[in-house]
C-alpha positions in Angstrom: 27.6 35.0 -16.8 30.0 37.9 -17.5 31.3 37.8 -13.9 31.8 34.0 -14.1 33.6 34.3 -17.4 36.1 36.8 -15.8 36.5 34.6 -12.7 37.1 31.5 -14.7 38.9 33.2 -17.6 41.8 30.7 -17.7 39.5 27.7 -17.8 37.5 29.3 -20.6 40.7 29.7 -22.6 41.7 26.1 -21.9 38.4 24.8 -23.2 38.5 27.0 -26.3 42.0 25.9 -27.1 41.3 22.2 -26.7 38.2 22.6 -28.9 40.2 24.4 -31.6 43.1 21.9 -31.4 40.7 19.0 -32.2 39.0 20.8 -35.1 36.1 22.5 -33.4 37.3 26.1 -33.9 34.2 26.8 -36.0 32.1 26.1 -32.9 34.2 28.4 -30.7 33.9 31.1 -33.4 30.2 30.8 -33.9 29.3 31.1 -30.2 31.6 34.2 -29.9 34.3 32.9 -27.6 37.1 34.2 -29.9 36.0 37.8 -29.3 35.0 37.4 -25.7 38.4 35.9 -24.7 40.5 37.8 -27.3 41.9 34.5 -28.6 44.4 34.6 -31.5 42.7 33.6 -34.8 45.5 31.2 -35.7 44.3 28.8 -33.0 41.2 28.1 -35.1 42.8 27.6 -38.5 45.9 25.5 -37.9 44.2 22.2 -36.9 40.8 22.0 -38.5 42.0 20.9 -42.0 44.6 18.4 -40.9 42.8 16.3 -38.2 42.2 12.9 -39.9 40.0 11.4 -37.1 36.3 11.0 -37.2 33.9 13.4 -35.5 33.3 10.9 -32.7 37.0 10.3 -32.0 37.7 14.0 -31.8 34.7 14.5 -29.4 36.1 11.7 -27.2 39.6 13.2 -27.2 38.3 16.7 -26.3 36.4 15.3 -23.3 39.3 13.2 -22.1 41.7 16.2 -22.4 39.3 18.5 -20.5 39.1 16.2 -17.5 36.8 14.6 -15.0 33.6 16.7 -15.4 33.7 16.4 -19.2 34.5 12.7 -19.1 31.6 12.0 -16.7 29.3 14.1 -18.9 30.4 12.1 -21.9 29.7 8.8 -20.1 26.2 10.0 -19.2 25.7 11.2 -22.8 26.7 7.7 -24.1 23.3 6.5 -22.9 21.4 9.1 -25.0 21.0 7.5 -28.4 17.9 9.6 -28.9 20.0 12.8 -28.8 23.4 11.9 -30.3 24.2 10.0 -33.5 25.5 6.5 -33.4 29.1 7.4 -34.4 29.3 9.8 -31.4 27.7 7.2 -29.0 30.2 4.5 -30.0 33.2 6.8 -29.1 31.6 8.1 -25.9 31.3 4.5 -24.7 35.1 4.2 -24.9 35.6 7.0 -22.4 37.9 6.0 -19.5 38.3 7.9 -16.3 41.2 5.9 -14.9 43.6 8.4 -13.3 46.5 8.1 -10.9 45.4 7.8 -7.2 45.9 10.7 -4.9 48.2 10.5 -1.9 47.4 8.6 1.4 48.0 11.9 3.2 45.1 13.4 1.5 43.0 10.3 2.2 43.9 10.5 5.8 43.0 14.2 5.9 39.6 13.8 4.2 38.5 10.9 6.4 39.5 12.8 9.5 37.6 15.9 8.4 34.5 13.9 7.4 34.3 11.3 10.2 35.7 13.4 12.9 38.4 10.9 13.9 41.8 9.8 12.6 41.9 6.7 10.3 43.8 4.7 13.1 40.9 5.2 15.6 38.2 4.0 13.2 39.9 1.2 11.4 42.1 -1.6 12.7 43.6 -2.0 9.2 43.6 0.4 6.3 45.5 -0.3 3.1 47.4 2.8 2.0 47.4 1.7 -1.7 44.1 2.2 -3.5 42.6 -0.9 -5.2 40.8 1.3 -7.7 41.1 5.0 -8.7 38.8 7.1 -10.9 38.2 10.7 -11.7 35.9 11.4 -8.7 37.3 9.1 -6.0 39.3 6.0 -5.1 38.7 2.9 -3.1 40.8 1.5 -0.2 40.4 -1.9 1.6 40.1 -1.6 5.4 38.8 -3.4 8.5 36.7 -1.8 11.2 37.6 -2.0 14.9 34.5 -4.3 15.2 36.1 -6.8 12.7 34.1 -6.2 9.5 36.0 -6.0 6.2 35.0 -2.9 4.3 35.7 -1.0 1.1 36.1 2.7 1.7 35.5 5.1 -1.2 37.1 8.5 -0.7 36.3 11.5 -2.9 39.2 13.4 -4.5 40.2 16.6 -2.8 38.5 19.7 -4.3 36.9 17.7 -7.1 33.5 19.2 -6.3 34.7 22.7 -6.8 36.5 21.7 -10.1 33.4 20.0 -11.4 31.1 22.9 -10.4 33.3 25.3 -12.3 33.3 23.1 -15.4 29.6 22.6 -15.2 29.1 26.4 -15.0 31.2 26.9 -18.1 29.5 24.0 -19.9 26.1 25.5 -19.2 27.3 28.9 -20.4 28.6 27.4 -23.7 25.3 25.5 -24.2 23.4 28.8 -23.7 25.6 30.6 -26.2 25.2 27.8 -28.7 21.4 27.8 -28.3 21.3 31.6 -29.0 23.6 31.5 -32.0 23.1 28.1 -33.6 19.7 27.0 -35.0 20.5 23.3 -34.6 21.5 23.7 -31.0 18.3 25.6 -30.3 16.2 22.8 -31.7 18.2 20.3 -29.7 17.5 22.3 -26.5 21.1 21.9 -25.6 20.9 23.8 -22.3 18.2 21.4 -21.0 20.3 18.5 -22.0 23.4 19.8 -20.2 21.3 20.6 -17.1 20.0 17.1 -17.1 23.5 15.6 -17.3 24.8 18.0 -14.7 22.1 16.9 -12.2 23.2 13.2 -12.7 26.8 14.1 -12.2 26.2 16.1 -9.0 24.3 13.1 -7.7 27.4 11.0 -8.2 29.4 13.6 -6.1 27.2 12.8 -3.1 28.0 9.4 -1.7 25.0 9.4 0.6 22.8 9.1 -2.5 24.8 6.1 -3.7 24.4 4.5 -0.3 20.6 5.0 -0.3 20.5 3.5 -3.8 22.3 0.4 -2.6 19.9 0.0 0.3 16.9 0.4 -1.9 18.1 -2.3 -4.3 19.0 -4.5 -1.4 15.4 -4.4 -0.2 14.3 -5.7 -3.7 16.3 -8.9 -3.1 15.9 -9.4 0.6 14.0 -12.7 -0.1 16.3 -13.9 -2.9 19.3 -15.8 -1.7 20.9 -15.8 -5.1 21.5 -12.0 -5.2 23.7 -10.1 -2.7 23.9 -6.4 -2.2 26.8 -5.0 0.0 25.6 -3.4 3.3 26.3 0.2 4.1 28.0 1.4 7.4 26.2 4.7 7.9 28.3 5.6 11.0 31.3 5.9 8.8 29.8 7.4 5.7 29.2 11.0 4.5 28.8 12.8 1.2 32.6 12.4 0.6 33.4 9.1 2.3 31.4 5.9 1.7 32.1 2.8 3.8 30.4 -0.4 2.6 30.8 -4.2 3.0 33.8 -5.6 1.2 32.8 -8.2 -1.4 35.2 -11.0 -2.2 34.5 -12.9 -5.4 35.2 -13.3 -9.1 34.5 -10.6 -11.6 31.9 -11.7 -14.2 34.3 -11.5 -17.1 36.9 -14.0 -15.6 35.4 -16.9 -17.5 38.3 -19.3 -17.1 38.3 -18.9 -13.3 34.5 -19.2 -13.2 34.8 -22.6 -15.0 37.7 -23.6 -12.7 35.6 -22.9 -9.6 32.9 -25.2 -11.0 30.2 -22.5 -11.4 27.6 -23.2 -14.0 27.6 -20.4 -16.5 23.9 -21.0 -17.5 22.7 -20.6 -14.0 24.7 -17.4 -13.5 23.3 -16.0 -16.7 19.8 -16.9 -15.8 20.1 -15.3 -12.3 21.6 -12.2 -13.8 18.9 -11.7 -16.4 16.1 -12.4 -13.9 17.6 -10.0 -11.4 17.7 -7.1 -13.9 14.2 -7.7 -15.3 12.9 -7.9 -11.7 14.5 -4.5 -11.0 13.2 -2.9 -14.3 9.7 -4.3 -14.8 8.7 -5.1 -11.2 10.4 -2.7 -9.0 11.0 0.2 -11.5 14.4 0.9 -9.9 17.5 -0.6 -11.4 21.3 -0.6 -11.4 22.4 1.8 -14.2 25.9 0.4 -15.0 25.9 -3.4 -14.9 29.2 -3.9 -16.6 31.4 -6.9 -15.7 33.5 -4.9 -13.3 30.5 -4.1 -11.2 29.2 -7.7 -10.9 30.9 -10.4 -8.8 30.2 -14.1 -8.3 30.5 -15.1 -4.6 31.2 -18.4 -3.0 28.1 -20.6 -3.6 27.3 -18.9 -6.9 25.6 -15.8 -5.5 25.7 -12.7 -7.7 26.7 -9.4 -6.1 26.3 -5.9 -7.6 28.5 -3.0 -6.5 28.8 0.7 -7.4 25.3 2.2 -7.3 26.2 5.8 -8.3 24.2 5.5 -11.5 20.7 4.1 -11.3 17.5 4.3 -13.4 13.9 4.8 -12.4 10.8 3.8 -14.3 7.3 5.0 -13.4 4.4 2.6 -13.7 3.5 4.3 -16.9 7.0 4.0 -18.3 7.0 0.3 -17.4 3.7 -0.2 -19.2 5.0 1.6 -22.2 8.2 -0.5 -22.2 6.1 -3.7 -22.1 3.9 -2.4 -24.9 6.9 -1.6 -27.0 8.4 -5.1 -26.5 5.1 -6.7 -27.3 4.7 -4.6 -30.5 8.2 -5.6 -31.5 7.4 -9.3 -30.9 4.3 -9.0 -33.0 6.1 -6.9 -35.6 3.3 -4.4 -35.6 4.4 -1.1 -37.1 1.4 1.0 -35.9 1.8 -0.3 -32.3 5.6 0.4 -32.4 4.9 4.0 -33.5 2.3 4.5 -30.8 4.7 3.1 -28.2 7.4 5.6 -29.3 5.0 8.5 -29.3 3.8 7.6 -25.8 7.3 7.2 -24.4 8.9 10.3 -26.0 8.5 14.1 -26.2 7.4 14.6 -29.9 8.1 17.9 -31.7 5.1 19.6 -33.2 6.5 19.4 -36.7 7.2 15.6 -36.6 6.7 14.0 -40.0 4.4 11.1 -39.1 4.4 9.5 -42.6 8.2 9.5 -42.7 8.3 8.2 -39.1 6.0 5.4 -40.1 8.2 4.5 -43.0 11.4 4.4 -40.8 9.6 2.1 -38.2 8.3 -0.1 -41.0 11.9 -0.4 -42.4 13.0 -1.4 -38.9 10.2 -4.0 -38.7 11.3 -5.5 -42.0 14.9 -5.8 -40.6 13.6 -8.2 -37.9 10.9 -9.9 -40.0 11.2 -13.7 -40.0 14.1 -13.6 -37.5 13.4 -16.0 -34.6 12.7 -14.2 -31.3 15.5 -16.1 -29.7 18.0 -14.5 -32.1 16.8 -11.0 -31.6 18.9 -8.7 -29.4 16.4 -6.8 -27.2 19.0 -4.1 -26.4 19.9 -3.7 -30.1 16.3 -3.6 -31.2 15.5 -0.8 -28.6 18.7 0.9 -29.7 17.4 0.9 -33.3 14.2 2.4 -32.1 16.1 5.1 -30.3 18.0 5.8 -33.5 14.6 6.4 -35.2 13.7 8.7 -32.4 17.0 10.6 -32.9 16.3 11.1 -36.6 12.9 12.6 -35.9 14.1 14.6 -32.9 11.8 12.7 -30.4 13.2 13.2 -26.9 13.1 10.0 -24.9 13.3 10.0 -21.0 16.9 9.6 -19.8 16.0 6.6 -17.6 14.6 4.8 -20.6 17.7 5.3 -22.7 19.8 4.2 -19.7 17.7 1.0 -19.7 18.5 0.4 -23.4 22.3 0.7 -22.6 21.9 -1.7 -19.6 20.2 -4.3 -21.8 23.1 -4.1 -24.3 25.6 -4.5 -21.5 23.6 -7.4 -20.1 23.3 -9.1 -23.5 27.1 -8.8 -24.0 27.7 -10.6 -20.7 25.0 -13.3 -21.2 26.3 -14.0 -24.7 29.7 -15.0 -23.2 28.1 -17.0 -20.3 25.4 -18.8 -22.2 25.1 -18.1 -26.0 21.8 -20.1 -26.1 20.0 -17.8 -23.7 17.6 -15.4 -25.3 17.0 -12.1 -23.4 13.8 -11.6 -25.4 12.4 -15.0 -24.3 13.3 -14.3 -20.7 11.5 -10.9 -20.9 8.2 -12.6 -21.8 7.0 -13.8 -18.4 7.9 -10.4 -16.8 6.0 -8.6 -19.6 3.0 -10.9 -19.2 3.0 -10.3 -15.5 3.1 -6.6 -16.1 0.2 -6.8 -18.5 -1.8 -8.9 -16.0 -1.2 -6.3 -13.3 -2.2 -3.5 -15.7 -5.6 -5.1 -16.4 -6.2 -6.6 -13.0 -9.6 -5.5 -11.6 -7.9 -4.1 -8.5 -5.5 -2.0 -10.7 -8.4 -0.8 -12.9 -10.5 0.0 -9.8 -7.5 1.9 -8.4 -7.1 4.0 -11.5 -10.9 4.7 -11.6 -10.9 5.7 -8.0 -7.9 8.0 -8.6 -9.7 9.7 -11.4 -12.9 10.0 -9.4 -10.9 11.6 -6.5 -9.2 14.0 -8.9 -12.6 14.9 -10.4 -14.3 15.3 -7.0 -11.5 17.7 -5.9 -12.1 19.6 -9.1 -15.8 19.9 -8.3 -15.2 21.0 -4.8 -12.7 23.7 -5.9 -14.9 24.8 -8.9 -17.1 27.4 -7.0 -14.1 29.0 -5.5 -12.3 29.1 -8.8 -15.3 30.5 -10.6 -15.6 33.2 -7.9 -12.0 34.2 -8.4 -12.4 34.1 -12.2 -15.6 36.4 -12.1 -13.8 38.8 -9.7 -10.9 39.1 -12.1 -13.2 39.6 -15.1 -15.1 42.4 -13.3 -11.9 44.1 -12.3 -10.7 44.0 -15.9 -7.7 41.8 -15.1 -8.5 39.2 -17.8 -8.0 40.1 -21.4 -9.0 37.6 -24.1 -6.9 37.5 -27.2 -8.2 35.2 -30.0 -5.9 34.4 -32.8 -7.3 32.7 -36.0 -4.8 31.4 -38.5 -5.1 33.2 -41.9 -7.7 35.6 -40.5 -6.1 38.5 -42.3 -6.3 36.8 -45.6 -9.9 35.9 -45.0 -10.8 39.6 -44.1 -9.0 40.8 -47.2 -11.1 38.5 -49.4 -14.3 39.8 -47.6 -13.3 43.4 -48.3 -12.6 42.6 -51.9 -16.0 40.9 -52.4 -17.9 43.7 -50.5 -16.2 46.4 -52.7 -17.1 44.5 -55.8 -20.7 44.2 -54.7 -20.9 47.9 -53.8 -19.4 48.8 -57.2 -22.0 46.7 -59.0 -24.9 48.1 -57.0 -23.8 51.7 -57.6 -23.3 51.0 -61.3 -26.7 49.4 -61.6 -28.4 52.2 -59.7 -26.7 54.8 -61.9 -27.9 52.9 -65.0 -31.5 52.6 -63.8 -31.7 56.4 -62.9 -30.1 57.4 -66.2 -32.4 55.1 -68.2 -35.5 56.5 -66.4 -34.4 60.1 -67.2 -33.7 59.3 -70.8 -37.1 57.5 -71.2 -38.9 60.4 -69.6 -37.1 62.9 -71.8 -38.0 60.9 -74.9 -41.7 60.6 -74.0 -42.0 64.3 -73.1 -40.1 65.3 -76.3 -38.3 67.9 -74.3 -35.4 68.0 -71.9 -36.2 67.4 -68.3 -35.4 70.6 -66.3 -34.6 70.8 -62.6 -34.7 74.4 -61.3 -34.3 75.5 -64.9 -31.2 73.3 -65.3 -31.0 70.1 -67.5 -31.5 67.2 -65.0 -30.1 64.4 -67.2 -26.8 66.3 -67.7 -26.6 67.2 -64.0 -27.4 63.7 -62.9 -24.9 62.2 -65.3 -22.2 64.5 -64.2 -22.8 63.8 -60.4 -23.0 60.1 -61.0 -19.9 60.1 -63.1 -18.0 62.0 -60.3 -19.3 59.5 -57.6 -18.3 56.6 -59.8 -14.8 58.0 -60.4 -14.4 58.6 -56.6 -15.5 55.0 -55.9 -13.0 53.6 -58.4 -10.2 55.7 -56.9 -11.1 54.6 -53.3 -11.3 50.9 -54.2 -8.1 50.8 -56.2 -6.2 52.8 -53.5 -7.2 50.2 -50.9 -5.8 47.4 -53.1 -8.8 45.2 -52.2 -10.7 45.3 -55.5 
């Protein structure tokens, strides 16, 4: 990273200065950037004591000031209530990436480079003014030569290089923080940043968004109430995306919805069913269903746009989600804990009694509250809060689902306050449970396990042969570690030395007693080679005893 630090020295300095200006000079100092960049110490003392804003507000301002990459990372982080505290999440959700549009000359140049033809040859009409502009790209309305109205998304010039640079720096800062700060090491900050960086790089490739749109369109091919814009692949690349233009009302224009005669209850019902179908049936869902990304078309159809952020749930994750919802509905603490443990990555030192208490407190919060009045998104968010306190890592797609549910409930509350998301989730959960315990599904799982086991049996002779060859060649060394083995051996040594001491002392006593008795009976000293045996034996035994004492006490194991 030293070469990268030198190459991006100015950007490193900018990041350090912005952090210091908003009260995070301690962080820059702890990870060593002050010394590496030779930054003046005054930068890190002038602002920290006078900034009146909360931690979350200062984090948000840092990200907004540092630009597109950091804003996008912040928006992705806003879905991770299992990693960041609530006060940070609330501010990250406010991040805005609205920026001035770039020039039409640049739009013209990028389209020509990407599609191989000038704008005029591809489109019969192309509006020079962007209808929407964000940090990564902007959207223009146009019409193809074949007559279709389209929305053309064009990526900002050089934005990929700028974001790649910032991501390199961010990963370096995360690595430094892990090495120097205990809290960041436990958080596995570098893994978190790499996960966020992967999501951001996916958003930079418009072909991924196009494939996401087509995949969701297939989910609703037989549902006339849901519309997904079509993709024009001949005019789409990683930097230019051309899709069907959708004309309709945004979902938050409630007065206009009423004026058009649309029934809010029907719209809310269709919207909720569409999301649960994506989540619990298909396992692939729109990751950012805010009102600006949902339109009501003529006839009351609902149309989704912007598929840059999506979530994926495996069959196991869907089952775990259904189990968690059922546990919440039954207000069963033990089942809720088991659901959290199955869903998340649990640290080895998790305090299960304390976790049980926190979940039980959460259960009491919702006790005796009618299911129709419980916010599913909020309840899951509360569970994620428990996971955060116990450092249980939850899969990113699951936390994204929690955020989607909150967005959905906010929309539905305005459309139809009487509609309960929890009640509408029931039939999908029941269907999922029926599928899980259907004989065909069980047979499939059994067959899968049998197939895995049979493959293991087939490979076993070969693996055993390889293992025996490695053993014979001395390539395998077995190290066995037993906790507290050293303490155990010390105790054995101490006991054995005490037994030895006792035996020697007893033997010495018996010999001396025999000699003394023999001497008394013979009424004369016992002589050994004309020398007194009792005196010699006593002296020898005494010397041995002294030597034994010294050896045992020196070992410290008496």
